[in-house]
matplotlib code that plots the C-alpha trace (Angstrom):
import matplotlib.pyplot as plt

x = [97.3, 98.5, 102.2, 103.9, 106.8, 109.4, 113.0, 114.4, 118.1, 119.0, 122.3, 124.3, 127.7, 128.3, 127.8, 125.1, 124.0, 123.3, 121.6, 119.3, 118.3, 117.5, 115.0, 112.9, 112.3, 108.5, 108.7, 111.2, 109.9, 106.8, 108.9, 111.4, 114.7, 118.4, 121.3, 124.5, 126.7, 130.1, 131.2, 131.8, 130.4, 127.4, 126.2, 127.2, 125.2, 122.1, 121.9, 122.3, 118.9, 118.9, 120.1, 123.2, 126.2, 129.3, 131.5, 134.5, 134.0, 135.4, 136.7, 136.7, 140.4, 141.2, 139.0, 140.4, 138.6, 135.3, 136.4, 137.1, 133.5, 132.3, 132.8, 131.1, 128.2, 127.6, 127.5, 125.1, 122.8, 122.8, 121.9, 119.3, 117.8, 116.7, 113.6, 114.3, 117.2, 116.8, 119.9, 120.7, 124.3, 127.1, 128.6, 131.5, 129.0, 126.2, 127.9, 128.5, 125.0, 123.5, 125.5, 124.3, 120.8, 120.8, 122.3, 119.8, 116.7, 116.3, 114.3, 116.8, 115.6, 118.0, 117.4, 120.1, 121.6, 120.0, 123.4, 122.9, 120.5, 121.4, 122.7, 123.3, 125.9, 128.4, 126.3, 123.1, 124.7, 126.0, 122.5, 120.9, 123.5, 122.9, 119.2, 118.1, 115.6, 116.6, 114.6, 115.6, 115.0, 115.1, 113.1, 112.9, 114.8, 116.3, 116.2, 113.1, 114.3, 114.9, 111.7, 111.2, 109.9, 110.8, 113.2, 113.7, 114.3, 111.7, 111.5, 113.0, 110.7, 110.8, 113.9, 114.9, 117.8, 120.5, 119.5, 123.1, 124.5, 128.0, 130.0, 130.3, 130.6, 133.1, 132.9, 135.1, 133.2, 134.5, 136.7, 140.2, 141.7, 142.6, 140.9, 143.6, 142.8, 139.3, 140.6, 143.5, 141.1, 138.9, 141.9, 143.2, 139.9, 139.7, 143.3, 142.4, 139.2, 136.8, 135.4, 134.8, 132.8, 134.2, 135.0, 134.3, 135.8, 135.1, 138.3, 137.8, 141.1, 142.6, 145.3, 145.6, 146.6, 145.4, 145.1, 142.4, 140.1, 138.4, 139.2, 137.9, 137.9, 134.6, 131.4, 128.0, 125.2, 123.2, 126.2, 126.5, 122.8, 123.2, 126.2, 124.4, 121.2, 123.0, 125.6, 125.4, 126.3, 128.1, 131.0, 131.2, 132.5, 130.0, 127.8, 124.1, 124.0, 125.3, 123.6, 120.2, 120.6, 121.4, 118.3, 116.2, 117.4, 117.3, 121.0, 122.7, 125.7, 128.6, 130.0, 133.7, 134.0, 137.0, 139.3, 141.2, 144.2, 144.9, 144.8, 141.4, 139.7, 141.0, 139.8, 138.7, 135.2, 134.6, 132.2, 131.3, 128.1, 126.0, 123.5, 125.4, 125.4, 121.7, 121.0, 123.1, 121.0, 117.9, 119.5, 120.0, 123.8, 127.0, 129.7, 133.4, 136.8, 139.3, 139.8, 139.1, 135.8, 135.0, 135.5, 133.3, 130.6, 130.6, 130.0, 127.1, 125.4, 122.4, 121.5, 121.2, 117.7, 116.3, 113.0, 113.6, 110.8, 111.2, 108.4, 109.1, 105.5, 105.8, 108.9, 107.4, 104.1, 105.9, 108.2, 105.2, 103.4, 106.4, 106.8, 103.2, 103.0, 106.2]
y = [100.1, 97.2, 97.5, 96.3, 93.9, 96.5, 96.2, 99.7, 100.4, 103.5, 104.8, 107.7, 108.9, 109.4, 112.8, 115.2, 113.0, 110.2, 112.5, 113.7, 110.2, 109.1, 112.0, 110.1, 107.1, 107.7, 106.9, 104.0, 102.2, 101.4, 99.2, 96.4, 98.2, 98.0, 100.4, 101.0, 103.5, 104.0, 102.7, 105.1, 105.5, 107.5, 104.7, 101.8, 103.1, 104.3, 101.2, 98.7, 97.1, 97.7, 95.6, 97.4, 97.1, 99.2, 100.2, 102.5, 105.9, 106.8, 110.1, 111.5, 112.6, 108.9, 107.0, 103.6, 104.0, 103.8, 100.6, 99.0, 99.5, 97.4, 93.9, 94.5, 96.4, 93.8, 91.2, 93.3, 93.9, 90.2, 89.2, 91.9, 92.5, 96.0, 97.3, 101.0, 103.1, 106.3, 108.4, 111.8, 111.6, 112.1, 110.8, 109.3, 106.5, 106.9, 107.0, 103.3, 102.3, 104.7, 103.1, 99.6, 100.9, 102.1, 98.8, 96.7, 98.8, 99.8, 102.9, 105.5, 108.4, 111.1, 114.0, 116.7, 117.9, 120.6, 122.2, 123.5, 126.4, 128.1, 125.3, 121.6, 119.2, 117.5, 114.3, 116.4, 118.3, 115.1, 113.5, 116.6, 116.8, 113.1, 113.6, 112.3, 113.7, 114.9, 116.3, 119.5, 120.8, 124.4, 126.3, 127.7, 125.4, 126.6, 123.2, 121.4, 118.0, 119.3, 119.0, 120.7, 118.4, 120.5, 119.7, 116.1, 117.3, 117.1, 119.0, 117.5, 116.4, 118.7, 118.0, 118.6, 121.0, 121.6, 124.9, 125.7, 125.4, 126.2, 125.1, 125.7, 122.9, 122.9, 120.3, 119.7, 116.7, 113.4, 114.4, 113.0, 116.4, 118.2, 121.5, 122.9, 126.5, 126.4, 124.7, 127.1, 130.1, 128.8, 128.2, 131.7, 133.2, 131.0, 132.1, 135.8, 135.5, 136.2, 132.7, 132.4, 129.2, 125.6, 124.5, 120.9, 120.0, 117.1, 117.2, 114.1, 113.5, 116.8, 116.1, 118.9, 119.1, 122.0, 122.8, 125.3, 122.9, 119.5, 117.5, 114.1, 112.6, 110.9, 109.9, 108.5, 110.6, 110.6, 112.0, 114.7, 115.5, 115.9, 118.2, 120.4, 120.5, 121.4, 123.8, 127.5, 127.8, 125.7, 126.5, 124.2, 123.7, 124.1, 121.1, 120.5, 117.8, 119.9, 123.1, 121.5, 119.9, 123.3, 124.7, 121.8, 122.1, 125.9, 126.2, 129.2, 128.5, 130.0, 128.5, 128.6, 127.0, 124.8, 126.3, 124.3, 126.6, 125.6, 121.8, 121.5, 119.9, 117.4, 119.5, 123.1, 122.0, 120.0, 121.5, 124.2, 124.8, 127.9, 126.8, 128.6, 131.9, 131.5, 130.9, 133.9, 136.1, 134.7, 135.6, 132.0, 131.9, 133.9, 132.9, 133.7, 133.0, 133.6, 134.1, 137.8, 137.4, 134.5, 136.7, 139.4, 136.9, 135.6, 139.1, 139.5, 136.1, 138.0, 138.9, 135.2, 133.9, 130.5, 128.9, 127.6, 125.2, 122.1, 120.1, 117.1, 116.3, 117.1, 115.0, 112.0, 112.3, 112.7, 109.7, 107.5, 108.5, 107.6, 104.3, 103.3, 104.5, 103.1]
z = [100.6, 98.5, 97.6, 94.5, 94.9, 95.3, 96.6, 97.1, 97.2, 99.3, 98.0, 99.4, 100.8, 104.5, 106.1, 105.0, 102.1, 104.5, 107.0, 104.2, 103.1, 106.7, 106.9, 104.3, 106.5, 106.5, 102.7, 102.5, 105.6, 103.5, 101.2, 101.4, 101.2, 101.8, 102.0, 100.0, 101.7, 103.3, 106.7, 109.6, 113.1, 111.7, 109.3, 111.5, 114.5, 112.6, 110.3, 113.1, 112.5, 108.7, 105.8, 104.5, 102.3, 102.8, 99.9, 99.6, 98.1, 94.7, 93.4, 89.9, 90.2, 90.9, 88.4, 89.3, 92.7, 90.8, 89.0, 92.4, 93.3, 90.4, 91.8, 95.2, 93.6, 90.9, 93.7, 95.7, 92.7, 91.7, 95.3, 96.0, 92.5, 93.3, 91.4, 92.3, 93.5, 95.6, 96.1, 97.7, 96.3, 96.2, 93.0, 95.0, 96.0, 93.5, 90.1, 89.6, 91.0, 88.5, 85.6, 86.7, 87.0, 83.4, 82.2, 84.1, 83.5, 87.2, 88.1, 89.4, 91.5, 92.5, 94.9, 94.7, 97.9, 100.1, 100.1, 96.5, 96.4, 93.0, 90.9, 91.1, 92.5, 90.2, 90.1, 89.6, 86.7, 85.1, 85.3, 83.7, 80.9, 80.1, 79.8, 83.1, 85.6, 89.1, 92.1, 93.8, 97.4, 96.4, 93.8, 91.2, 88.9, 85.6, 84.0, 82.8, 83.9, 87.5, 89.5, 92.8, 95.6, 98.6, 101.4, 102.6, 106.1, 108.8, 112.0, 115.1, 118.0, 121.0, 123.0, 126.6, 126.5, 129.1, 130.7, 131.6, 128.1, 129.3, 126.3, 122.5, 120.0, 117.1, 114.4, 111.2, 110.0, 108.6, 105.6, 105.7, 104.8, 108.0, 108.9, 111.3, 110.3, 111.9, 115.1, 115.5, 114.9, 117.8, 120.0, 119.4, 120.4, 123.5, 124.5, 124.0, 126.1, 123.2, 123.6, 127.4, 127.4, 127.5, 124.0, 122.8, 119.4, 117.1, 115.2, 112.9, 111.0, 112.1, 114.7, 117.2, 120.9, 123.0, 126.7, 125.8, 123.9, 124.7, 121.6, 120.3, 116.9, 116.2, 118.0, 117.2, 115.5, 118.7, 120.6, 117.9, 118.2, 122.0, 121.6, 119.1, 121.2, 124.4, 123.0, 123.5, 119.8, 117.1, 114.8, 111.8, 108.3, 105.5, 106.1, 105.3, 107.9, 110.8, 109.6, 109.4, 112.8, 114.3, 112.6, 113.9, 117.4, 117.4, 118.1, 116.7, 114.5, 112.5, 109.3, 108.3, 104.8, 104.0, 101.4, 98.7, 98.8, 102.4, 101.6, 103.2, 100.2, 97.6, 94.6, 93.9, 93.0, 96.2, 98.7, 96.1, 98.0, 98.6, 101.3, 104.1, 102.1, 101.5, 105.2, 106.0, 103.8, 105.6, 108.9, 110.2, 110.4, 109.8, 107.4, 108.1, 106.6, 109.3, 113.1, 113.0, 111.2, 113.5, 116.6, 115.1, 114.3, 117.9, 119.2, 116.8, 117.5, 118.9, 115.3, 114.3, 114.1, 115.1, 114.3, 110.7, 109.8, 107.7, 106.0, 103.9, 103.2, 99.5, 99.0, 100.7, 98.7, 95.4, 96.0, 96.9, 93.8, 91.7, 93.3, 93.0, 89.4, 88.1]

ax = plt.figure().add_subplot(projection="3d")
ax.plot(x, y, z, "-o")
ax.set_aspect("equal")
plt.show()
């Protein structure tokens, strides 16, 4: 199939947003493309062979952080001359590229996060309120400019799992705000014998020393995949990236959301997601808020289902049609 002269910019924030965009490789690999994202072990390792540009994240509570993105982004746009931009969010990385796209007449495609089931992200809401189109991964949509294209995730290939599965995996993600409450809850349950397995903890920026837990800060995405696949079960913050990996690898998981009142988020509206509640209603996880609820969820893990199926065929097909027709 003959392709138009397209140079596609793939724009997203680290974490679940990046994980979602990488699931569309069957689409963007058909075109000349480059990445604009943030630098961490996840992006450095997975984009080793890709053309990429790393910028710092902005935050709406610190508007000057967006202004600091302008010089590097103008330089990138001048050098690459993108014809299209595809983004899965968040606004912390996507907002300025969107503004530049509007000023330069560049086609901007935005897929709202899988984490929002009944509503839209801050970036998605902003785009809709300013008369722009977005694509959603859940239906139905209550806005005529929000078009459902199905999930961007695809099923994992069959993997060889460790038959022993003698450990559980706990992860707090990559946010700079500590999530001590989750790690201390797990530690308490391990001390009291409710958790009997070996506990491996990815603590990120949370500093914690424990003789009951095996703690590290960060590792590569492949190492995270192996930990999730081989774990007896996973305990995680609310994360579309980790949650969908658990679903793909058929590993049961429990979610403890971060809470702004404990200093675990920079703003009340951050991580205001409902994916984990929707998955709980469907029977694919349990959501807890403290150590007591976590202990109870562990005893009821037998109730949690596995076997969730992903299919990004509609998303890939829709994006191809847009690219070829625009």
